C-alpha positions as CSV (number, residue, x, y, z in Angstrom):
1,M,0.0,-13.8,18.3
2,K,-2.7,-15.8,16.7
3,R,-3.0,-16.0,12.9
4,A,-6.1,-16.8,10.9
5,R,-5.9,-19.9,8.7
6,I,-6.2,-19.3,5.0
7,G,-9.4,-21.1,4.0
8,F,-8.5,-24.8,4.8
9,Q,-10.6,-27.1,6.9
10,R,-8.3,-30.1,7.2
11,L,-4.7,-30.9,6.5
12,V,-3.9,-34.3,5.0
13,R,-0.2,-35.3,5.1
14,P,2.0,-38.4,4.8
15,M,3.7,-39.4,8.0
16,G,5.3,-42.7,9.0
17,A,3.7,-45.6,7.2
18,G,0.3,-43.9,6.6
19,W,-1.5,-40.6,6.3
20,E,-2.6,-38.2,9.0
21,V,-5.7,-36.0,8.8
22,W,-5.7,-32.9,11.0
23,N,-8.7,-30.7,11.6
24,L,-7.8,-27.0,11.4
25,P,-9.3,-24.6,13.8
26,D,-10.7,-21.2,12.6
27,Q,-7.9,-19.3,14.3
28,S,-5.0,-20.9,16.0
29,E,-1.2,-20.8,16.0
30,S,-1.0,-24.5,17.0
31,L,-2.9,-27.4,15.6
32,P,-4.7,-30.1,17.6
33,E,-2.6,-33.1,18.6
34,N,-5.3,-35.7,18.0
35,A,-5.0,-36.6,14.4
36,S,-6.6,-39.6,12.7
37,T,-4.2,-41.9,10.8
38,H,-5.1,-43.8,7.6
39,P,-2.9,-46.5,6.1
40,G,-2.3,-46.4,2.3
41,T,-3.8,-43.8,0.1
42,P,-5.8,-41.1,1.9
43,A,-9.6,-41.1,1.3
44,A,-10.9,-38.3,-0.9
45,Q,-11.5,-35.2,1.1
46,D,-13.5,-31.9,0.9
47,E,-12.5,-29.3,-1.7
48,S,-11.3,-27.0,1.1
49,D,-8.7,-29.5,2.4
50,L,-5.0,-29.1,2.0
51,L,-3.1,-32.1,0.7
52,A,0.6,-32.5,1.4
53,I,2.4,-33.9,-1.6
54,P,5.1,-36.4,-0.5
55,A,8.6,-35.0,-0.5
56,R,9.7,-37.6,-3.1
57,S,7.3,-36.2,-5.7
58,V,8.5,-32.6,-5.4
59,V,12.1,-31.7,-6.5
60,S,13.8,-29.3,-4.1
61,A,16.6,-27.0,-5.0
62,A,18.4,-24.1,-3.2
63,L,19.9,-21.5,-5.6
64,W,22.0,-18.4,-5.2
65,V,20.9,-16.1,-8.0
66,P,22.9,-12.9,-8.9
67,T,20.2,-10.4,-8.3
68,V,18.2,-8.8,-5.5
69,E,15.6,-7.3,-7.8
70,A,12.2,-9.0,-7.4
71,S,11.3,-8.2,-11.1
72,E,14.5,-10.2,-12.2
73,L,14.1,-13.1,-9.8
74,D,12.0,-15.4,-12.0
75,E,14.3,-15.2,-15.0
76,A,17.4,-15.6,-12.9
77,V,16.0,-18.7,-11.3
78,R,15.1,-20.2,-14.6
79,L,18.6,-19.7,-15.9
80,E,20.1,-21.2,-12.7
81,L,17.9,-24.2,-13.0
82,E,19.1,-24.8,-16.5
83,L,22.7,-24.5,-15.4
84,S,22.0,-27.0,-12.6
85,G,20.5,-29.5,-15.0
86,L,17.1,-29.3,-13.4
87,P,13.9,-29.1,-15.5
88,A,13.2,-25.4,-16.1
89,P,10.1,-24.2,-18.1
90,K,10.4,-21.3,-20.5
91,A,8.9,-19.1,-17.7
92,V,8.7,-19.7,-14.0
93,S,5.0,-20.5,-13.4
94,S,2.7,-22.0,-10.9
95,S,4.5,-25.4,-11.3
96,I,7.5,-23.8,-9.4
97,S,7.1,-22.4,-6.0
98,L,9.8,-19.9,-5.0
99,R,10.7,-18.7,-1.5
100,T,13.2,-16.0,-0.8
101,I,15.5,-17.1,2.1
102,T,18.0,-14.2,2.4
103,E,20.1,-11.7,0.5
104,E,23.9,-11.4,0.6
105,D,26.4,-9.4,-1.4
106,G,24.0,-8.6,-4.2
107,R,22.7,-12.2,-4.4
108,T,19.5,-13.8,-3.3
109,L,19.1,-17.3,-1.8
110,V,16.0,-18.9,-3.2
111,A,14.4,-22.2,-2.2
112,C,12.7,-23.8,-5.2
113,S,10.0,-26.4,-5.1
114,L,9.5,-28.0,-8.6
115,F,6.1,-29.8,-8.6
116,P,5.4,-32.7,-11.0
117,T,3.5,-32.1,-14.3
118,E,0.8,-34.4,-13.1
119,M,-0.5,-35.8,-9.8
120,P,1.4,-38.9,-8.6
121,D,-0.4,-42.1,-9.4
122,T,-1.0,-42.9,-5.8
123,L,-2.9,-39.7,-5.3
124,G,-4.8,-39.6,-8.6
125,G,-8.6,-39.4,-8.7
126,L,-8.9,-37.7,-5.3
127,G,-11.0,-34.6,-4.8
128,F,-8.4,-32.3,-3.4
129,R,-8.0,-28.7,-4.8
130,H,-5.1,-27.3,-2.7
131,F,-1.6,-28.7,-2.5
132,E,1.8,-28.1,-0.8
133,A,5.1,-30.0,-0.5
134,S,5.0,-31.9,2.8
135,P,8.2,-30.4,4.2
136,H,6.5,-27.0,4.3
137,L,3.7,-28.4,6.4
138,V,5.9,-29.6,9.3
139,K,7.3,-27.7,12.3
140,L,11.1,-28.0,12.2
141,P,13.9,-26.9,14.4
142,E,16.0,-23.9,13.3
143,N,19.4,-24.4,11.5
144,A,19.0,-28.1,11.6
145,A,18.9,-31.3,9.6
146,T,15.7,-33.2,10.5
147,I,14.9,-36.7,9.3
148,W,11.5,-38.5,9.3
149,R,9.7,-41.2,7.4
150,E,7.0,-40.8,4.7
151,G,5.7,-44.1,3.5
152,D,8.7,-46.1,2.1
153,D,11.0,-43.1,2.1
154,L,13.3,-41.3,4.6
155,V,13.1,-37.5,4.3
156,L,16.0,-35.3,5.2
157,C,15.0,-31.6,5.5
158,L,17.5,-28.8,6.0
159,T,16.6,-25.4,7.5
160,R,18.4,-22.1,7.6
161,G,17.0,-20.2,10.5
162,K,13.2,-21.0,10.5
163,S,13.0,-21.4,6.7
164,V,13.0,-24.7,4.8
165,V,15.9,-24.6,2.3
166,V,16.0,-28.0,0.7
167,W,15.1,-31.7,1.3
168,E,16.2,-35.1,0.0
169,T,14.7,-38.5,0.1
170,L,16.1,-42.0,0.3
171,H,14.4,-45.4,0.4
172,A,13.8,-46.5,4.0
173,D,15.4,-49.9,3.3
174,A,18.8,-48.4,2.5
175,S,21.8,-49.7,4.4
176,D,23.5,-47.8,7.1
177,Q,26.4,-47.0,4.8
178,E,24.1,-45.7,2.1
179,V,22.3,-43.5,4.6
180,C,25.6,-42.1,5.9
181,L,26.7,-41.3,2.3
182,W,23.3,-39.8,1.6
183,L,23.5,-37.5,4.6
184,R,27.1,-36.4,3.8
185,L,26.3,-35.7,0.1
186,A,23.1,-33.8,1.0
187,T,24.9,-31.4,3.4
188,T,28.5,-31.0,2.4
189,Q,28.1,-29.1,-0.8
190,L,25.3,-26.9,0.6
191,Q,27.5,-26.0,3.5
192,A,30.4,-25.1,1.1
193,E,28.0,-22.9,-0.9
194,R,26.9,-21.2,2.3
195,V,23.3,-22.3,1.7
196,I,23.0,-23.9,5.2
197,P,25.0,-23.2,8.3
198,R,28.3,-25.0,8.7
199,W,27.2,-26.3,12.1
200,L,23.9,-28.1,12.1
201,E,21.7,-29.7,14.8
202,W,20.7,-33.2,13.8
203,H,17.2,-34.2,14.8
204,D,15.4,-37.6,14.5
205,P,12.2,-36.8,16.5
206,A,10.3,-39.8,15.2
207,E,13.4,-42.1,15.9
208,V,13.3,-43.6,12.4
209,L,17.1,-44.3,12.7
210,A,16.8,-45.9,16.2
211,G,19.1,-48.9,16.6
212,R,21.2,-48.0,13.5
213,D,24.8,-46.9,13.4
214,I,24.6,-43.6,11.6
215,P,27.6,-41.4,12.5
216,I,27.4,-37.7,11.8
217,A,30.3,-35.5,10.6
218,Q,31.7,-32.7,12.6
219,G,31.2,-34.5,15.9
220,G,27.4,-33.9,15.9
221,K,24.9,-36.3,17.3
222,W,21.3,-37.2,16.8
223,S,18.7,-35.6,19.0
224,T,15.5,-37.6,19.4
225,A,13.7,-35.0,21.5
226,R,10.4,-34.7,19.7
227,G,8.9,-31.7,21.5
228,E,6.8,-29.8,19.1
229,F,8.7,-31.0,16.0
230,L,7.0,-32.8,13.2
231,T,3.6,-31.4,14.3
232,P,1.7,-29.8,11.4
233,K,1.8,-26.2,10.5
234,L,0.3,-24.0,7.8
235,P,2.7,-22.7,5.1
236,E,3.8,-19.0,5.4
237,Q,3.4,-18.8,1.6
238,R,0.5,-20.6,-0.3
239,S,1.5,-22.7,-3.3
240,A,-0.5,-22.1,-6.5
241,W,0.3,-25.5,-8.1
242,Q,-2.5,-27.6,-9.3
243,P,-2.1,-30.6,-11.6
244,P,-3.9,-30.5,-15.0
245,S,-6.4,-33.1,-13.9
246,T,-7.4,-30.9,-11.0
247,L,-7.6,-27.8,-13.2
248,Q,-9.8,-29.7,-15.6
249,V,-12.2,-30.7,-12.7
250,I,-12.2,-27.1,-11.4
251,D,-12.9,-25.8,-14.9
252,Q,-15.8,-28.2,-15.4
253,S,-17.1,-27.3,-12.0
254,Q,-16.9,-23.6,-12.7
255,K,-18.6,-24.1,-16.1
256,K,-21.4,-26.1,-14.4
257,R,-21.8,-23.4,-11.7
258,K,-21.9,-20.6,-14.3
259,F,-24.4,-22.6,-16.4
260,R,-26.6,-23.1,-13.3
261,Q,-26.3,-19.4,-12.4
262,L,-27.2,-18.4,-16.0
263,A,-30.1,-20.8,-16.1
264,F,-31.5,-19.6,-12.7
265,A,-31.0,-16.0,-13.8
266,S,-32.7,-16.6,-17.1
267,L,-35.6,-18.4,-15.4
268,A,-35.9,-15.6,-12.9
269,A,-35.8,-13.0,-15.7
270,Y,-38.4,-15.0,-17.7
271,L,-40.7,-15.3,-14.7
272,L,-40.3,-11.6,-13.9
273,L,-41.1,-10.7,-17.5
274,I,-44.2,-12.9,-17.4
275,F,-45.4,-11.2,-14.2
276,V,-44.6,-7.7,-15.6
277,A,-46.5,-8.6,-18.8
278,I,-49.5,-9.9,-16.9
279,G,-49.6,-6.8,-14.8
280,Y,-49.1,-4.5,-17.8
281,I,-51.9,-6.3,-19.7
282,G,-54.2,-6.0,-16.7
283,F,-53.3,-2.3,-16.4
284,M,-53.9,-1.7,-20.1
285,K,-57.3,-3.4,-20.0
286,V,-58.4,-1.1,-17.2
287,Q,-57.1,1.9,-19.1
288,A,-58.8,0.7,-22.2
289,A,-62.1,0.4,-20.4
290,L,-61.8,3.9,-18.9
291,L,-60.8,5.3,-22.3
292,E,-63.7,3.6,-24.0
293,S,-66.1,4.9,-21.5
294,E,-64.7,8.5,-21.9
295,R,-64.8,8.1,-25.7
296,D,-68.5,7.2,-25.6
297,A,-69.2,10.2,-23.4
298,L,-67.2,12.6,-25.7
299,A,-68.8,11.1,-28.8
300,A,-72.3,11.9,-27.5
301,E,-71.2,15.4,-26.7
302,V,-69.5,16.0,-30.1
303,E,-72.7,14.9,-31.9
304,T,-74.5,17.9,-30.3
305,F,-72.0,20.3,-32.0
306,A,-72.1,18.6,-35.4
307,P,-74.8,20.8,-37.0
308,V,-73.0,24.0,-35.8
309,S,-69.7,22.7,-37.1
310,R,-71.1,22.0,-40.6
311,A,-72.7,25.5,-40.7
312,W,-69.4,27.1,-39.8
313,Q,-67.6,25.1,-42.5
314,L,-70.1,26.4,-45.1
315,V,-69.6,30.1,-44.2
316,A,-65.9,29.8,-43.4
317,P,-64.7,31.1,-46.8
318,T,-66.7,34.3,-46.4
319,V,-66.0,34.7,-42.7
320,E,-62.2,34.4,-42.8
321,A,-61.0,37.9,-43.8
322,E,-57.9,36.7,-45.5
323,Q,-59.8,34.0,-47.4
324,F,-62.7,36.1,-48.6
325,P,-62.9,36.0,-52.5
326,L,-62.6,39.7,-52.8
327,E,-59.5,39.7,-50.5
328,I,-57.9,37.0,-52.7
329,L,-58.7,38.9,-55.8
330,L,-57.2,42.0,-54.3
331,Q,-53.9,40.1,-53.5
332,L,-53.8,38.7,-57.0
333,V,-54.3,42.2,-58.6
334,T,-51.6,43.6,-56.3
335,N,-49.1,41.2,-57.6
336,M,-49.9,41.9,-61.3
337,P,-47.5,43.9,-63.3
338,D,-48.5,47.3,-64.8
339,S,-49.3,45.6,-68.1
340,G,-49.1,42.2,-69.9
341,I,-51.4,40.2,-67.5
342,R,-55.2,39.8,-67.8
343,L,-57.2,37.7,-65.4
344,T,-60.2,35.9,-67.0
345,T,-61.5,33.6,-64.2
346,L,-61.4,33.4,-60.3
347,T,-63.2,30.4,-58.9
348,M,-63.4,29.2,-55.2
349,N,-64.7,25.8,-54.1
350,D,-64.3,25.0,-50.4
351,N,-60.5,25.3,-50.0
352,E,-59.6,25.2,-53.7
353,V,-58.8,28.4,-55.6
354,L,-58.7,28.4,-59.5
355,V,-57.2,31.5,-61.3
356,E,-57.1,31.7,-65.1
357,G,-55.7,34.4,-67.3
358,E,-53.6,35.5,-70.2
359,A,-50.1,36.9,-70.4
360,A,-48.2,38.7,-73.1
361,S,-45.5,35.9,-72.8
362,V,-44.7,32.7,-71.0
363,T,-42.0,34.4,-69.1
364,L,-44.4,37.1,-67.9
365,A,-46.8,34.4,-66.7
366,S,-44.0,32.5,-64.8
367,N,-42.9,35.8,-63.2
368,F,-46.5,36.5,-62.1
369,F,-46.7,33.0,-60.6
370,D,-43.4,33.4,-58.7
371,S,-44.7,36.7,-57.3
372,I,-47.9,35.0,-56.1
373,E,-46.1,32.0,-54.6
374,N,-43.6,34.2,-52.7
375,D,-46.2,36.7,-51.4
376,E,-46.2,36.7,-47.6
377,D,-49.9,37.4,-47.6
378,F,-50.5,34.2,-49.6
379,Q,-48.5,31.9,-47.2
380,Y,-51.7,30.2,-46.2
381,V,-52.2,29.0,-49.8
382,T,-50.2,26.3,-51.6
383,W,-49.9,27.3,-55.3
384,E,-49.1,25.3,-58.4
385,M,-49.1,26.2,-62.1
386,P,-48.9,23.9,-65.1
387,P,-46.9,25.1,-68.1
388,P,-48.8,27.9,-69.9
389,S,-50.1,27.3,-73.4
390,L,-49.5,29.6,-76.4
391,L,-52.5,31.1,-78.2
392,P,-52.7,31.9,-82.0
393,N,-52.1,35.6,-81.2
394,N,-48.8,34.6,-79.4
395,T,-50.1,35.3,-76.0
396,A,-49.8,32.7,-73.2
397,R,-52.8,31.3,-71.3
398,F,-52.0,30.2,-67.7
399,Q,-53.9,28.5,-64.9
400,M,-52.9,28.6,-61.2
401,R,-54.4,26.3,-58.6
402,G,-54.2,27.1,-55.0
403,T,-55.1,25.0,-51.9
404,I,-56.0,26.9,-48.7
405,R,-54.4,25.2,-45.7
406,G,-56.3,24.8,-42.5
407,L,-59.8,24.2,-43.9
């Protein structure tokens, strides 16, 4: 069954004495066999390329942790790394890649890849954004110990089933005795801990040990049948590790991209605002011209009614039944008490009403004013009354002013 690749265009990995660059198809379970090889440090590639970090630069460890709960796995791995003497951060983060291999008797076998805190010097300054340990990018036989060369190092990778469990590296110039001891140390303890099978197939598909006397324990022998082994493959699980230098470049790139997007959005909004303003100003000018023309026409028509309006204003006080002087006087008299109040003056001028009179006391004058002010028939008049003045005969002279609303 074909599987879609996960966003990579090329795979760049160390192999032999140099670096191989593989073009990745859009969808393929197998990769092309024609790779270009570059000696020394690989040239900087596109941001969508995947760089294989040499096995020497990534610490590998296989741990049995006493839990099968996914929520407890990170903390259990951190504690096991501390007990093993390996560098363990306060919390398992993107610098450590974990792969669950199997579960047995309430324990979980976890393959750990501990990435460096910074990009190796030989790979610094390149434009890669995605990284993975090189053993996870190689097709390997099942339940086997496979050896190949990366630059100046021999790489031994051990698998359990199809899964990469752990790898070790040794300088390629090591003697036959050193290589034998290295192979024995790399496998014996892991077999005792049931991390890898007790019986392994030994593979040297690139024949890096050809011509050397390297015996294998348990009567095994080296197989040099290359077949499809050591051909590239994409990882089943994508590593999130990125060195600080790469994160800084990505952060700067994102900031520049956001700034450009913000600048373009601001420019577009500014231009749109200008176009809207220009259109609105044009529209308002047309509306103003229409309103001005309509105003002139209405002004001329209103002028024809001006004499009639003035005549009506002159006769309004006598035409309005409620505002007729006699009607106002009637309402005033209606609100007078039976005794103690005498009206002396009633004057009307346009919408102003002046009422003067005398009261037996200041209190009586105030009560009369309250009665007038609260009279529902006088709600069209706003009344006010200054404080009454006392006369020599102890009577109070009052004055009420009213303003007729609506005139």
